[in-house]
PDB file as gemmi writes it, atoms N, CA and C in Angstrom:
CRYST1    1.000    1.000    1.000  90.00  90.00  90.00 P 1                      
ATOM      1  N   MET A   1     136.708  43.276 111.064  1.00  0.00           N  
ATOM      2  CA  MET A   1     135.828  42.204 110.916  1.00  0.00           C  
ATOM      3  C   MET A   1     135.989  41.548 112.206  1.00  0.00           C  
ATOM      4  N   ASP A   2     134.719  41.110 112.875  1.00  0.00           N  
ATOM      5  CA  ASP A   2     134.505  40.561 114.153  1.00  0.00           C  
ATOM      6  C   ASP A   2     134.233  38.944 113.885  1.00  0.00           C  
ATOM      7  N   VAL A   3     135.581  38.207 113.855  1.00  0.00           N  
ATOM      8  CA  VAL A   3     135.603  37.019 113.723  1.00  0.00           C  
ATOM      9  C   VAL A   3     135.108  35.987 114.877  1.00  0.00           C  
ATOM     10  N   HIS A   4     134.872  36.806 116.097  1.00  0.00           N  
ATOM     11  CA  HIS A   4     134.376  36.172 117.141  1.00  0.00           C  
ATOM     12  C   HIS A   4     132.980  36.449 117.531  1.00  0.00           C  
ATOM     13  N   ALA A   5     132.418  36.970 116.349  1.00  0.00           N  
ATOM     14  CA  ALA A   5     131.022  37.187 116.642  1.00  0.00           C  
ATOM     15  C   ALA A   5     130.192  35.787 116.652  1.00  0.00           C  
ATOM     16  N   GLU A   6     128.982  35.873 116.945  1.00  0.00           N  
ATOM     17  CA  GLU A   6     127.970  34.718 117.072  1.00  0.00           C  
ATOM     18  C   GLU A   6     127.952  33.933 115.822  1.00  0.00           C  
ATOM     19  N   GLY A   7     128.126  32.565 115.842  1.00  0.00           N  
ATOM     20  CA  GLY A   7     128.224  31.767 114.663  1.00  0.00           C  
ATOM     21  C   GLY A   7     129.683  31.797 114.144  1.00  0.00           C  
ATOM     22  N   GLY A   8     130.601  32.042 115.061  1.00  0.00           N  
ATOM     23  CA  GLY A   8     132.145  32.016 114.640  1.00  0.00           C  
ATOM     24  C   GLY A   8     132.709  30.808 114.334  1.00  0.00           C  
ATOM     25  N   SER A   9     131.914  29.849 113.652  1.00  0.00           N  
ATOM     26  CA  SER A   9     132.473  28.333 113.403  1.00  0.00           C  
ATOM     27  C   SER A   9     133.504  28.721 112.256  1.00  0.00           C  
ATOM     28  N   ALA A  10     134.644  27.746 112.268  1.00  0.00           N  
ATOM     29  CA  ALA A  10     135.625  27.774 111.385  1.00  0.00           C  
ATOM     30  C   ALA A  10     135.548  28.130 109.834  1.00  0.00           C  
ATOM     31  N   GLU A  11     134.176  27.464 109.456  1.00  0.00           N  
ATOM     32  CA  GLU A  11     133.560  27.575 108.162  1.00  0.00           C  
ATOM     33  C   GLU A  11     133.195  28.844 107.894  1.00  0.00           C  
ATOM     34  N   ASN A  12     132.338  29.622 108.949  1.00  0.00           N  
ATOM     35  CA  ASN A  12     131.953  30.941 108.788  1.00  0.00           C  
ATOM     36  C   ASN A  12     133.256  31.853 108.784  1.00  0.00           C  
ATOM     37  N   VAL A  13     134.001  31.558 109.679  1.00  0.00           N  
ATOM     38  CA  VAL A  13     135.195  32.603 109.708  1.00  0.00           C  
ATOM     39  C   VAL A  13     135.958  32.713 108.370  1.00  0.00           C  
ATOM     40  N   ALA A  14     136.090  31.428 107.646  1.00  0.00           N  
ATOM     41  CA  ALA A  14     136.979  31.341 106.548  1.00  0.00           C  
ATOM     42  C   ALA A  14     136.017  32.060 105.467  1.00  0.00           C  
ATOM     43  N   SER A  15     134.550  31.991 105.477  1.00  0.00           N  
ATOM     44  CA  SER A  15     133.809  32.499 104.386  1.00  0.00           C  
ATOM     45  C   SER A  15     133.941  33.996 104.339  1.00  0.00           C  
ATOM     46  N   GLN A  16     133.864  34.437 105.826  1.00  0.00           N  
ATOM     47  CA  GLN A  16     134.048  36.074 105.883  1.00  0.00           C  
ATOM     48  C   GLN A  16     135.385  36.458 105.552  1.00  0.00           C  
ATOM     49  N   PHE A  17     136.372  35.818 105.315  1.00  0.00           N  
ATOM     50  CA  PHE A  17     137.833  36.157 105.047  1.00  0.00           C  
ATOM     51  C   PHE A  17     137.767  35.891 103.337  1.00  0.00           C  
ATOM     52  N   LEU A  18     137.043  35.123 102.935  1.00  0.00           N  
ATOM     53  CA  LEU A  18     137.060  34.986 101.324  1.00  0.00           C  
ATOM     54  C   LEU A  18     136.182  36.040 100.745  1.00  0.00           C  
ATOM     55  N   ALA A  19     134.808  36.481 101.491  1.00  0.00           N  
ATOM     56  CA  ALA A  19     134.095  37.460 101.340  1.00  0.00           C  
ATOM     57  C   ALA A  19     135.075  38.831 101.243  1.00  0.00           C  
ATOM     58  N   ALA A  20     135.844  39.011 102.234  1.00  0.00           N  
ATOM     59  CA  ALA A  20     136.499  40.341 102.235  1.00  0.00           C  
ATOM     60  C   ALA A  20     137.456  40.178 101.004  1.00  0.00           C  
ATOM     61  N   GLU A  21     138.188  39.241 100.770  1.00  0.00           N  
ATOM     62  CA  GLU A  21     139.126  39.338  99.537  1.00  0.00           C  
ATOM     63  C   GLU A  21     138.269  39.423  98.274  1.00  0.00           C  
ATOM     64  N   LEU A  22     137.162  38.911  98.082  1.00  0.00           N  
ATOM     65  CA  LEU A  22     136.479  39.000  96.925  1.00  0.00           C  
ATOM     66  C   LEU A  22     135.866  40.604  96.959  1.00  0.00           C  
ATOM     67  N   ARG A  23     135.619  41.172  97.983  1.00  0.00           N  
ATOM     68  CA  ARG A  23     135.325  42.608  97.917  1.00  0.00           C  
ATOM     69  C   ARG A  23     136.306  43.591  97.493  1.00  0.00           C  
ATOM     70  N   SER A  24     137.775  43.014  98.094  1.00  0.00           N  
ATOM     71  CA  SER A  24     138.681  43.722  97.805  1.00  0.00           C  
ATOM     72  C   SER A  24     139.058  43.766  96.017  1.00  0.00           C  
ATOM     73  N   GLU A  25     138.682  42.204  95.498  1.00  0.00           N  
ATOM     74  CA  GLU A  25     138.975  42.362  94.194  1.00  0.00           C  
ATOM     75  C   GLU A  25     137.980  42.898  93.310  1.00  0.00           C  
ATOM     76  N   LEU A  26     136.878  42.836  93.726  1.00  0.00           N  
ATOM     77  CA  LEU A  26     135.812  43.560  93.112  1.00  0.00           C  
ATOM     78  C   LEU A  26     136.257  45.300  92.969  1.00  0.00           C  
ATOM     79  N   ILE A  27     136.743  45.842  94.061  1.00  0.00           N  
ATOM     80  CA  ILE A  27     137.133  46.991  93.949  1.00  0.00           C  
ATOM     81  C   ILE A  27     138.587  47.237  93.047  1.00  0.00           C  
ATOM     82  N   ARG A  28     139.301  46.331  93.113  1.00  0.00           N  
ATOM     83  CA  ARG A  28     140.520  46.570  92.307  1.00  0.00           C  
ATOM     84  C   ARG A  28     140.226  46.470  90.842  1.00  0.00           C  
ATOM     85  N   ARG A  29     139.129  45.631  90.643  1.00  0.00           N  
ATOM     86  CA  ARG A  29     138.876  45.685  89.011  1.00  0.00           C  
ATOM     87  C   ARG A  29     137.686  46.604  88.833  1.00  0.00           C  
ATOM     88  N   LYS A  30     137.393  47.320  89.695  1.00  0.00           N  
ATOM     89  CA  LYS A  30     136.281  48.389  89.409  1.00  0.00           C  
ATOM     90  C   LYS A  30     134.940  47.993  88.971  1.00  0.00           C  
ATOM     91  N   ARG A  31     134.558  46.634  89.817  1.00  0.00           N  
ATOM     92  CA  ARG A  31     133.360  46.127  89.453  1.00  0.00           C  
ATOM     93  C   ARG A  31     132.401  46.261  90.807  1.00  0.00           C  
ATOM     94  N   ALA A  32     131.202  46.442  90.058  1.00  0.00           N  
ATOM     95  CA  ALA A  32     130.035  46.740  91.054  1.00  0.00           C  
ATOM     96  C   ALA A  32     129.632  45.461  91.633  1.00  0.00           C  
ATOM     97  N   ILE A  33     128.888  45.519  92.718  1.00  0.00           N  
ATOM     98  CA  ILE A  33     127.996  44.436  93.518  1.00  0.00           C  
ATOM     99  C   ILE A  33     127.021  43.903  92.445  1.00  0.00           C  
ATOM    100  N   GLY A  34     126.415  44.855  91.891  1.00  0.00           N  
ATOM    101  CA  GLY A  34     125.358  44.469  91.244  1.00  0.00           C  
ATOM    102  C   GLY A  34     125.810  43.507  89.833  1.00  0.00           C  
ATOM    103  N   GLU A  35     126.805  43.702  89.394  1.00  0.00           N  
ATOM    104  CA  GLU A  35     127.436  42.952  88.476  1.00  0.00           C  
ATOM    105  C   GLU A  35     127.736  41.612  88.678  1.00  0.00           C  
ATOM    106  N   ALA A  36     128.399  41.467  90.114  1.00  0.00           N  
ATOM    107  CA  ALA A  36     128.632  40.254  90.621  1.00  0.00           C  
ATOM    108  C   ALA A  36     127.537  39.413  90.764  1.00  0.00           C  
ATOM    109  N   ALA A  37     126.323  40.143  91.328  1.00  0.00           N  
ATOM    110  CA  ALA A  37     125.078  39.352  91.361  1.00  0.00           C  
ATOM    111  C   ALA A  37     124.551  38.862  90.187  1.00  0.00           C  
ATOM    112  N   GLU A  38     124.601  39.455  89.268  1.00  0.00           N  
ATOM    113  CA  GLU A  38     124.148  38.913  87.672  1.00  0.00           C  
ATOM    114  C   GLU A  38     125.181  37.889  87.345  1.00  0.00           C  
ATOM    115  N   VAL A  39     126.183  37.720  87.732  1.00  0.00           N  
ATOM    116  CA  VAL A  39     127.118  36.684  87.502  1.00  0.00           C  
ATOM    117  C   VAL A  39     126.497  35.357  88.280  1.00  0.00           C  
ATOM    118  N   LEU A  40     126.297  35.647  89.359  1.00  0.00           N  
ATOM    119  CA  LEU A  40     125.646  34.584  89.973  1.00  0.00           C  
ATOM    120  C   LEU A  40     124.100  34.215  89.948  1.00  0.00           C  
ATOM    121  N   GLU A  41     123.473  35.200  89.125  1.00  0.00           N  
ATOM    122  CA  GLU A  41     122.177  35.114  88.916  1.00  0.00           C  
ATOM    123  C   GLU A  41     121.282  35.204  90.176  1.00  0.00           C  
ATOM    124  N   ILE A  42     121.823  36.138  91.143  1.00  0.00           N  
ATOM    125  CA  ILE A  42     121.009  36.490  92.634  1.00  0.00           C  
ATOM    126  C   ILE A  42     120.839  37.815  92.595  1.00  0.00           C  
ATOM    127  N   THR A  43     119.766  38.359  93.483  1.00  0.00           N  
ATOM    128  CA  THR A  43     119.849  39.784  93.721  1.00  0.00           C  
ATOM    129  C   THR A  43     120.945  40.508  94.240  1.00  0.00           C  
ATOM    130  N   THR A  44     121.086  41.643  94.128  1.00  0.00           N  
ATOM    131  CA  THR A  44     122.026  42.718  94.675  1.00  0.00           C  
ATOM    132  C   THR A  44     121.952  42.760  96.024  1.00  0.00           C  
ATOM    133  N   ALA A  45     120.741  42.440  96.679  1.00  0.00           N  
ATOM    134  CA  ALA A  45     120.821  42.470  98.102  1.00  0.00           C  
ATOM    135  C   ALA A  45     121.356  41.075  98.674  1.00  0.00           C  
ATOM    136  N   THR A  46     121.051  40.041  97.975  1.00  0.00           N  
ATOM    137  CA  THR A  46     121.649  38.589  98.170  1.00  0.00           C  
ATOM    138  C   THR A  46     123.187  38.664  98.190  1.00  0.00           C  
ATOM    139  N   MET A  47     123.840  39.333  97.020  1.00  0.00           N  
ATOM    140  CA  MET A  47     125.184  39.377  96.752  1.00  0.00           C  
ATOM    141  C   MET A  47     125.828  40.321  97.933  1.00  0.00           C  
ATOM    142  N   ALA A  48     125.121  41.357  98.508  1.00  0.00           N  
ATOM    143  CA  ALA A  48     125.726  41.992  99.584  1.00  0.00           C  
ATOM    144  C   ALA A  48     125.711  41.501 100.812  1.00  0.00           C  
ATOM    145  N   ARG A  49     124.808  40.668 101.107  1.00  0.00           N  
ATOM    146  CA  ARG A  49     124.600  39.648 102.239  1.00  0.00           C  
ATOM    147  C   ARG A  49     125.883  38.595 102.271  1.00  0.00           C  
ATOM    148  N   ARG A  50     126.219  38.040 101.038  1.00  0.00           N  
ATOM    149  CA  ARG A  50     127.331  37.052 100.818  1.00  0.00           C  
ATOM    150  C   ARG A  50     128.684  37.726 101.137  1.00  0.00           C  
ATOM    151  N   LEU A  51     128.841  38.973 100.375  1.00  0.00           N  
ATOM    152  CA  LEU A  51     130.071  39.856 100.398  1.00  0.00           C  
ATOM    153  C   LEU A  51     130.288  40.451 101.873  1.00  0.00           C  
ATOM    154  N   SER A  52     129.197  40.507 102.652  1.00  0.00           N  
ATOM    155  CA  SER A  52     129.361  41.119 104.005  1.00  0.00           C  
ATOM    156  C   SER A  52     129.708  39.768 105.171  1.00  0.00           C  
ATOM    157  N   GLY A  53     129.548  38.752 104.522  1.00  0.00           N  
ATOM    158  CA  GLY A  53     129.891  37.586 105.567  1.00  0.00           C  
ATOM    159  C   GLY A  53     128.473  37.275 106.233  1.00  0.00           C  
ATOM    160  N   GLU A  54     127.405  37.834 105.988  1.00  0.00           N  
ATOM    161  CA  GLU A  54     126.209  37.508 106.692  1.00  0.00           C  
ATOM    162  C   GLU A  54     125.552  36.153 106.274  1.00  0.00           C  
ATOM    163  N   THR A  55     125.692  36.085 105.004  1.00  0.00           N  
ATOM    164  CA  THR A  55     125.300  34.778 104.518  1.00  0.00           C  
ATOM    165  C   THR A  55     126.573  34.200 103.720  1.00  0.00           C  
ATOM    166  N   PRO A  56     126.818  32.791 104.213  1.00  0.00           N  
ATOM    167  CA  PRO A  56     128.215  32.352 103.704  1.00  0.00           C  
ATOM    168  C   PRO A  56     128.173  32.144 102.080  1.00  0.00           C  
ATOM    169  N   LEU A  57     129.249  32.222 101.472  1.00  0.00           N  
ATOM    170  CA  LEU A  57     129.643  31.866 100.112  1.00  0.00           C  
ATOM    171  C   LEU A  57     129.783  30.544  99.908  1.00  0.00           C  
ATOM    172  N   THR A  58     129.397  29.874  99.053  1.00  0.00           N  
ATOM    173  CA  THR A  58     129.574  28.568  98.473  1.00  0.00           C  
ATOM    174  C   THR A  58     130.731  28.368  97.638  1.00  0.00           C  
ATOM    175  N   VAL A  59     131.156  27.264  97.469  1.00  0.00           N  
ATOM    176  CA  VAL A  59     132.153  27.011  96.377  1.00  0.00           C  
ATOM    177  C   VAL A  59     131.856  27.278  95.077  1.00  0.00           C  
ATOM    178  N   VAL A  60     130.651  27.272  94.724  1.00  0.00           N  
ATOM    179  CA  VAL A  60     130.223  27.657  93.508  1.00  0.00           C  
ATOM    180  C   VAL A  60     130.439  29.135  93.180  1.00  0.00           C  
ATOM    181  N   ASP A  61     129.943  29.694  94.140  1.00  0.00           N  
ATOM    182  CA  ASP A  61     129.803  31.176  94.161  1.00  0.00           C  
ATOM    183  C   ASP A  61     131.390  31.782  93.993  1.00  0.00           C  
ATOM    184  N   VAL A  62     132.312  31.303  94.983  1.00  0.00           N  
ATOM    185  CA  VAL A  62     133.775  31.575  94.570  1.00  0.00           C  
ATOM    186  C   VAL A  62     134.304  31.242  93.224  1.00  0.00           C  
ATOM    187  N   VAL A  63     133.998  30.089  92.709  1.00  0.00           N  
ATOM    188  CA  VAL A  63     134.653  29.648  91.510  1.00  0.00           C  
ATOM    189  C   VAL A  63     134.103  30.707  90.502  1.00  0.00           C  
ATOM    190  N   ALA A  64     132.776  30.797  90.614  1.00  0.00           N  
ATOM    191  CA  ALA A  64     132.133  31.581  89.558  1.00  0.00           C  
ATOM    192  C   ALA A  64     132.743  33.138  89.320  1.00  0.00           C  
ATOM    193  N   LEU A  65     132.683  33.637  90.767  1.00  0.00           N  
ATOM    194  CA  LEU A  65     133.386  34.918  90.888  1.00  0.00           C  
ATOM    195  C   LEU A  65     135.030  35.022  90.330  1.00  0.00           C  
ATOM    196  N   CYS A  66     135.562  34.036  90.897  1.00  0.00           N  
ATOM    197  CA  CYS A  66     136.863  34.117  90.293  1.00  0.00           C  
ATOM    198  C   CYS A  66     137.157  33.915  88.984  1.00  0.00           C  
ATOM    199  N   ARG A  67     136.568  33.124  88.304  1.00  0.00           N  
ATOM    200  CA  ARG A  67     136.626  33.161  86.825  1.00  0.00           C  
ATOM    201  C   ARG A  67     136.392  34.522  86.078  1.00  0.00           C  
ATOM    202  N   TRP A  68     135.177  35.060  86.751  1.00  0.00           N  
ATOM    203  CA  TRP A  68     134.791  36.256  85.997  1.00  0.00           C  
ATOM    204  C   TRP A  68     135.684  37.470  86.331  1.00  0.00           C  
ATOM    205  N   LEU A  69     136.261  37.364  87.529  1.00  0.00           N  
ATOM    206  CA  LEU A  69     137.186  38.394  87.899  1.00  0.00           C  
ATOM    207  C   LEU A  69     138.763  37.957  87.323  1.00  0.00           C  
ATOM    208  N   ASP A  70     138.860  36.935  86.783  1.00  0.00           N  
ATOM    209  CA  ASP A  70     140.096  36.359  86.085  1.00  0.00           C  
ATOM    210  C   ASP A  70     141.013  36.343  87.322  1.00  0.00           C  
ATOM    211  N   VAL A  71     140.816  35.763  88.569  1.00  0.00           N  
ATOM    212  CA  VAL A  71     141.717  35.285  89.562  1.00  0.00           C  
ATOM    213  C   VAL A  71     141.418  34.037  89.908  1.00  0.00           C  
ATOM    214  N   GLU A  72     142.633  33.261  90.153  1.00  0.00           N  
ATOM    215  CA  GLU A  72     142.538  31.708  90.592  1.00  0.00           C  
ATOM    216  C   GLU A  72     141.934  31.679  91.917  1.00  0.00           C  
ATOM    217  N   PRO A  73     141.148  30.810  92.114  1.00  0.00           N  
ATOM    218  CA  PRO A  73     140.382  30.740  93.461  1.00  0.00           C  
ATOM    219  C   PRO A  73     141.587  30.267  94.351  1.00  0.00           C  
ATOM    220  N   ALA A  74     142.544  29.648  94.006  1.00  0.00           N  
ATOM    221  CA  ALA A  74     143.416  28.981  95.127  1.00  0.00           C  
ATOM    222  C   ALA A  74     144.373  30.480  95.621  1.00  0.00           C  
ATOM    223  N   GLU A  75     144.607  31.399  94.523  1.00  0.00           N  
ATOM    224  CA  GLU A  75     145.036  32.525  95.060  1.00  0.00           C  
ATOM    225  C   GLU A  75     144.363  33.326  95.884  1.00  0.00           C  
ATOM    226  N   LEU A  76     142.916  33.511  95.531  1.00  0.00           N  
ATOM    227  CA  LEU A  76     141.954  34.397  96.471  1.00  0.00           C  
ATOM    228  C   LEU A  76     142.033  33.524  97.894  1.00  0.00           C  
ATOM    229  N   MET A  77     141.975  32.355  98.016  1.00  0.00           N  
ATOM    230  CA  MET A  77     142.238  31.477  99.137  1.00  0.00           C  
ATOM    231  C   MET A  77     143.340  31.925  99.964  1.00  0.00           C  
ATOM    232  N   LYS A  78     144.458  31.968  99.299  1.00  0.00           N  
ATOM    233  CA  LYS A  78     145.853  32.199  99.925  1.00  0.00           C  
ATOM    234  C   LYS A  78     145.745  33.418 100.592  1.00  0.00           C  
ATOM    235  N   ARG A  79     145.114  34.381  99.906  1.00  0.00           N  
ATOM    236  CA  ARG A  79     144.969  35.675 100.602  1.00  0.00           C  
ATOM    237  C   ARG A  79     144.060  35.789 101.781  1.00  0.00           C  
ATOM    238  N   ALA A  80     143.132  35.037 101.649  1.00  0.00           N  
ATOM    239  CA  ALA A  80     142.222  35.234 102.627  1.00  0.00           C  
ATOM    240  C   ALA A  80     142.817  34.334 103.990  1.00  0.00           C  
ATOM    241  N   GLU A  81     143.810  33.370 103.765  1.00  0.00           N  
ATOM    242  CA  GLU A  81     144.360  32.617 104.724  1.00  0.00           C  
ATOM    243  C   GLU A  81     145.321  33.799 105.480  1.00  0.00           C  
ATOM    244  N   ARG A  82     146.115  34.381 104.457  1.00  0.00           N  
ATOM    245  CA  ARG A  82     147.138  35.429 105.071  1.00  0.00           C  
ATOM    246  C   ARG A  82     146.382  36.340 105.970  1.00  0.00           C  
ATOM    247  N   GLN A  83     145.298  36.864 105.549  1.00  0.00           N  
ATOM    248  CA  GLN A  83     144.530  37.871 106.329  1.00  0.00           C  
ATOM    249  C   GLN A  83     144.069  37.165 107.781  1.00  0.00           C  
ATOM    250  N   ALA A  84     143.610  35.766 107.641  1.00  0.00           N  
ATOM    251  CA  ALA A  84     143.150  35.485 108.766  1.00  0.00           C  
ATOM    252  C   ALA A  84     144.538  35.167 109.877  1.00  0.00           C  
ATOM    253  N   THR A  85     145.329  34.649 109.246  1.00  0.00           N  
ATOM    254  CA  THR A  85     146.724  34.519 110.179  1.00  0.00           C  
ATOM    255  C   THR A  85     147.115  35.814 110.764  1.00  0.00           C  
ATOM    256  N   ALA A  86     147.066  36.974 109.981  1.00  0.00           N  
ATOM    257  CA  ALA A  86     147.501  38.163 110.495  1.00  0.00           C  
ATOM    258  C   ALA A  86     146.545  38.834 111.527  1.00  0.00           C  
ATOM    259  N   VAL A  87     145.208  38.453 111.385  1.00  0.00           N  
ATOM    260  CA  VAL A  87     144.275  38.789 112.618  1.00  0.00           C  
ATOM    261  C   VAL A  87     144.597  37.854 113.773  1.00  0.00           C  
ATOM    262  N   ALA A  88     144.846  36.555 113.566  1.00  0.00           N  
ATOM    263  CA  ALA A  88     144.773  35.750 114.748  1.00  0.00           C  
ATOM    264  C   ALA A  88     146.280  35.944 115.397  1.00  0.00           C  
ATOM    265  N   SER A  89     147.096  36.649 114.931  1.00  0.00           N  
ATOM    266  CA  SER A  89     148.492  36.890 115.594  1.00  0.00           C  
ATOM    267  C   SER A  89     148.423  38.201 116.394  1.00  0.00           C  
TER     268      SER A  89                                                      
END                                                                             
């Protein structure tokens, strides 16, 4: 993940790490991007952009997907923070 790419604001970087954690959780739960898109009532292409970090995730997105995946948003954010810290060091 290129956290130094154009548009590397702190919010954008945080969104990218959250997106990475959501992708990992989808894989762990054997869920498809299309299913996640249905939860948010968006297209699969839009969901793919959000999960790739191209389009930032919103708080509403994260909470809705966490509820659907049965994972606490705070836990997901902790995982993302650990990843960000590991990359930064």
